[in-house]
N, C-alpha and C positions, 0 to 999 in steps of 0.2 A: 448262569453265572456270566457276568460281563467280561469280555476279553479286552485287556488293555495293553497297549504297546507303548513303552517309554523309550525314546531314542534321544540320546544326549551326546554332546561333545564337551570334553573336559580336559583341561591342561594341567591344572593343579590338583584336581580331585574334588573340588568343591561342588561342581555341577553334578558329578557322579554321585556324591554323597546326598545331594538333594533328591536326585532320581530315586535312590534307594530308600530314602526317608518317605517319599511319596508312596512308593510301593508298600512299605511297612504299614501305612495307614489305610491301604485299600484291601483289607483282609477278606472282603466278600467278593473279590474279583480275581480272575486269573491274569496275573500281571507278568509281562516279559520286559526286562530291562536290557537294553543293548547300547553299546558304544556306537556312535554314528558310523564309524569305519566298518563295523560288522553288520549294519542294518540291511535287511533284505525287504524287498517289496512285499513279500508274503506276510511280513509282520504288520503291515498296514492293511493289506487286503483282508486279513482274518480278524482285525480288531474292531471292536465296537467303539473304542475311544483310543485316539493316538495323542500322546504327549511328546512334544519336542522341547529339548532343553539345550541352551547354549549360553555360555558366559559371554560377556562383552569385553573386548580387548582394545588397546590403543584408543583411537578416537572414534568409537562407535562401530568397531569391526567384530565380525563373528570369531568364535574360537576357531583355530586353524582347520581342524578336521571337519567342522560343520559347514564351512564356507562352500566347498564343492557340492555337498549334499543339498544345500539351499538352492544352488544354481540349477539342480536337476529336479527340484520339486515340481510336480506337474498335476494338471487337472485330471489326467488319466488315472492317477493314483489317489488323489485327495478329494475329488468331487463327491460331495454328499457325506463325507466322513466327519464325525465329531472330533474336534481337536481342542487341546489346551496347550499352553506354552509357559515355560518357566526359564529362569536364568539368573545368573549371579552378576553382580556389578559393584561399582564403587561410586556412591553418590557424592562423596566428598571431593575426590580428585577429578571426577568427570561428570559433574552435575548436569551439564547440557546434553550429554549422550548416555546418561545412566541407563543401563540395561537396554540399550538400543537394539541389540540382537533380538530381544523378546518382541519389541515393536515390529521389527522387520519380518520376523517369522509369522507373526499374526497377520500382517498385511499380505504376505505371500500365500499363506494357507487360504485366506479369504479369497484372494484373487484366483486361486486354483479350485474354488467351489466348496471348500471345507466350511463347516459350521463351527466357529470358535465359540465354545459353550460357556466360558468364564473369562474374566479379566486375567491377563497374564500375571504370573507370580514373579515378582522382582525381589531377589534376595540381596540385601545390602550388606557388604562386609562379611563377617564371619558367619558361617552356616549355623553354628551352635547358638548364636544370638537371635536366630530367626525360627526356632523350632516350632513355636506356637503358630506362626504365620504359615509355615510349611504344612503343618497338620491341618489347619483350617482350609487351606487350598485343596489338599488331598480329599478331605471330607466333602468339599463342595462339588467334587466330581462324581460322587456316588449316586 
């Protein structure tokens, strides 16, 4: 059984909801979901697949709790790991930086030697309006 760690930062609860929806669709895996403030290196070390999730705030900024975690992401921990990234954003109000956190995490994980296995999931607006997209993303990880 594949071990999956989902590490997310969420302010309003939307990114946390997406994390749990992804977990719900990965029924053939052993999935651990953790808020980024509670994440431990062991969660990555023991995982066959690591998912990172962060919403995008302001003008292309990380969710507050995820920012310091991002700064500490390293090749010591991520090199050779399979990684996928998801996040929530607003394409109407911030079209030019829509889900920029997803792009930045993908770039950083790649720079740290991780293998990004799928295109990042970008959830626009209300989570409930994106359920099919979230399910398809989760199933693409299996």
